[in-house]
N, C-alpha and C positions, 0 to 999 in steps of 0.2 A: 811696370804697369801690371795691374792684376789681370788675370785672364778675362778678356771681354765677354766671352760666352758665360762664364760663371757670374760676372757682374749682372748681365741681363737676367740670368736665371734667378739670382737673388732679388733683383728689382721686381720681378713678376710674382714673388712671394707664393710659390706653390700653385700658381694659376689664379689666385684670388685677385691679382692686379692685371691679368691678361684680358685683352679684348680683340675683336676683329673690326675691320672696316673703318678704323680711325687711328691716328697716331696716339691720341689721348682723348679720353671721353669727358674730361672735366671732373670726374669722380675719382680720379687717381688710377684708373685702369688704362693700360697701354698695349699696343701691339708690339711685336718684336722690334721693329724699327724705331718706334716711339721710345721704348725702354732704352735702346742703344743710344738714341739721340740725347735722352735725358741724362745719361751717364757719360756723354761725350766719347762714345766708342763706335759710333755709326760708321766710321771709316774703316772699321776692322771687321766687316761682315763677310769678307770673301771666303773665309774658312767655313762659316756657318752655311753660306750659299752652296758651297761645294758638297757638304754633307746632305743638304736638302735635295740637291740634284741627284745624288746617289740613292738616297732612301725613298724619295717621293717624286720621281721625275714627272709623273702625271699631274702633279700639283704646281708645276711651274709653267711659265709661258713658253710656247714653242711655235714659232720663233718668238723670242722675247721682244715686246714692244719697248721695254725699258731694259736695255742691255747692260745691266749693272747687277752687282751683288744685292743691292737694296731691292731692285725689281723682283729678283728671285725670292728673296725673303718675304716681301709684301705679298706676292702671289700665293706662296705657301701659307702664310699666316691667315689670309682672307679666304682661302679655299673652303668650300662648304663642308668637305670631309675632314678638315684639320681640327683636331681636338687638343686640349691641353696636354694630354699624354703624348701626342705626336710632337708637340712643341718641346716638351721636356726632354724627350728622347733625342731629338736632333741637337738641342743645346748641350746635353751631357756628352754626346758623341763628339761634337765639335770641340768642346772643352778638353776632353781627353786627347784628341788629335793635336790640339795646340800645345798641351803639356808635353806630349811626345816630341813635337818639333822643337820646343824650347830646350828640352833635355839633350838633344843631339848636338 
């Protein structure tokens, strides 16, 4: 399987297909979880969630009302301060981490 973080990054097309507050807006824009669901890799979000918790702990729930990787990703995606640059940064870092794990 292709690296799921890279798949999501490609799906969001440089931010032109990224949105907040909804999985998919009907116009082709998606949140992180929406893109992962569309590409059938939503069950592979734990690596991305771990990077988000490290890089932006203030943008996740504490304590998490949804104690899952998806909940962490949703909270980060929809946070008022989250920008496309932040999303791209965590996806790239998570993709590199996954590549390293697969190489070992």
